[in-house]
C-alpha positions in Angstrom: 107.6 -1.5 37.6 104.2 -3.0 36.7 102.4 -4.5 33.7 99.0 -4.9 32.2 97.9 -7.9 30.2 95.5 -7.1 27.3 92.9 -9.6 26.1 90.3 -9.1 23.3 87.1 -11.0 22.7 85.2 -10.3 19.6 81.6 -11.7 19.5 81.1 -10.5 15.9 81.9 -13.9 14.5 80.7 -16.1 11.6 77.0 -17.1 11.9 75.4 -20.4 10.9 72.9 -20.9 8.1 69.7 -22.4 9.4 69.1 -24.3 6.2 72.5 -25.8 5.2 74.4 -25.3 8.5 77.4 -23.7 6.7 79.1 -20.7 8.4 79.1 -17.3 6.7 80.5 -13.9 7.6 78.5 -12.1 10.3 77.1 -9.2 8.2 76.4 -11.3 5.1 72.7 -11.3 4.4 72.4 -14.3 2.1 74.1 -17.7 2.5 76.7 -18.2 -0.3 76.0 -21.9 -0.3 72.1 -22.1 -0.4 70.8 -18.6 -0.8 68.9 -18.8 2.5 68.5 -15.6 4.6 67.9 -17.1 8.1 70.9 -17.6 10.4 71.8 -18.6 13.9 74.2 -16.3 15.7 77.1 -18.1 17.4 78.5 -16.3 20.4 81.1 -18.6 22.0 84.3 -16.6 22.1 86.1 -16.1 25.4 89.0 -14.2 27.0 92.0 -16.7 27.1 94.2 -16.3 30.1 97.4 -18.3 30.5 97.3 -19.7 34.1 101.0 -20.6 34.2 102.1 -17.1 33.0 99.7 -15.5 35.5 101.5 -16.9 38.5 105.0 -16.7 36.9 104.6 -12.9 36.5 102.2 -12.2 39.4 104.6 -9.7 41.1 104.8 -7.7 37.9 101.3 -8.1 36.6 99.0 -5.5 38.1 95.8 -6.1 36.1 94.1 -7.5 33.0 92.5 -5.2 30.5 89.7 -7.0 28.7 88.3 -5.6 25.5 84.9 -6.9 24.4 83.4 -6.2 20.9 79.9 -7.1 20.1 76.8 -6.3 18.0 73.2 -6.0 19.2 70.7 -5.3 16.4 73.2 -3.3 14.4 74.6 -1.4 17.3 78.4 -2.1 17.8 79.5 -2.1 21.4 83.0 -1.8 22.6 83.5 -2.3 26.3 86.7 -2.3 28.3 87.0 -3.9 31.7 89.8 -4.1 34.3 90.2 -7.2 36.4 92.8 -6.8 39.1 95.3 -9.6 39.3 95.1 -9.4 43.1 91.4 -10.3 43.1 91.0 -13.3 45.4 88.3 -15.1 43.4 90.2 -14.4 40.1 93.4 -15.9 41.5 91.6 -19.0 42.9 89.9 -19.4 39.5 93.2 -19.4 37.6 95.0 -21.5 40.3 92.2 -24.1 39.9 92.9 -24.4 36.2 96.6 -24.6 36.7 96.5 -27.3 39.4 93.6 -29.5 38.3 93.7 -29.5 34.5 95.8 -32.1 32.8 95.0 -30.8 29.3 95.4 -27.0 29.3 96.8 -24.1 31.2 94.4 -21.8 29.6 91.4 -20.3 31.4 88.6 -19.5 29.0 86.8 -16.6 30.7 83.3 -16.2 29.2 82.1 -12.6 29.3 79.2 -12.0 31.7 79.5 -15.5 33.2 79.6 -16.5 36.8 83.4 -16.5 36.8 83.5 -13.1 35.0 81.3 -11.4 37.5 83.0 -13.1 40.4 86.4 -11.8 39.4 85.4 -8.2 40.1 85.4 -6.6 36.6 85.5 -2.8 36.6 84.0 -1.3 33.4 86.1 1.7 32.4 84.8 2.3 28.8 81.6 1.5 27.1 81.0 2.9 23.6 78.1 2.3 21.2 78.3 2.9 17.4 75.9 2.5 14.6 77.0 0.6 11.4 78.0 3.9 9.8 80.5 4.6 12.6 78.5 7.3 14.4 79.1 7.4 18.2 75.7 6.9 19.9 76.7 6.8 23.5 79.8 6.7 25.7 80.7 5.9 29.3 84.2 6.4 30.6 85.2 5.8 34.2 88.4 7.8 34.7 88.9 6.7 38.3 88.7 3.0 37.5 87.0 2.1 40.8 83.4 1.2 40.0 82.9 -2.6 40.1 80.4 -4.0 37.6 77.2 -4.9 39.5 76.8 -8.7 39.8 74.0 -10.0 37.6 72.1 -12.7 39.5 70.8 -14.4 36.4 74.2 -16.3 36.2 73.5 -17.9 39.6 71.7 -21.2 40.1 68.8 -21.4 42.5 71.0 -23.4 44.8 73.6 -20.6 44.7 71.0 -17.9 45.4 70.1 -19.8 48.6 73.7 -20.3 49.5 74.5 -16.6 49.1 71.1 -15.5 50.6 69.9 -13.7 47.5 66.2 -13.4 46.9 64.8 -14.0 43.4 63.5 -10.5 43.1 67.1 -9.1 43.2 68.3 -8.9 39.5 71.6 -7.2 40.3 73.6 -6.6 43.5 76.7 -4.6 44.2 79.8 -6.7 43.7 81.2 -5.7 47.2 78.0 -7.1 48.8 78.8 -10.6 47.5 82.5 -10.6 47.0 83.5 -12.3 50.2 81.0 -15.1 49.8 81.9 -16.2 46.3 83.3 -19.7 45.8 84.5 -21.7 42.8 82.1 -24.0 41.0 83.0 -27.6 40.4 84.2 -28.1 36.8 85.3 -30.9 34.6 88.6 -29.4 33.4 89.8 -32.5 31.6 87.1 -33.0 29.0 88.1 -33.2 25.3 87.8 -30.1 23.3 84.9 -30.0 20.8 85.3 -29.9 17.1 86.4 -26.6 15.7 85.8 -25.5 12.1 86.7 -22.6 9.9 84.6 -21.0 7.1 
């Protein structure tokens, strides 16, 4: 018997008014507080992964299904990725959180970050819709074996040298870099920032 853990990350979240700094719903065109129509998008949601549960159920847990919902200029995107629980980098990333953080057992995996690409995501679905709900494009990987190419813009200049990647390479096949990837040093015990609601 095996199981899949499902995580969802929605980047269509409240935006901030540039005039009064209040938050308003994503698709609202005028600020309810000051009637301003200029906003700053806030994209800071992540996939939350329980590090303790990951290792507690490691023999049962086959993979993670990550669902990402976003908006780009009125085009709604729904992407679904698989990260295998057996991925070496992914396990080291979660183990690092479990062993070194005194404050939280939760890994906050940011979409399209260094840790995300390093964990070997496989994109199995990518759908694009307009705001009326019309399907504009679709990609479906029925064999679930095509790793997402590694986007080198998430690498520092030092890491590019370390991994021997030239600046002209914008993306590289995941398998080309997989064996060389190492964890970054992180401050896992810093206090959480202030959180607010609408």
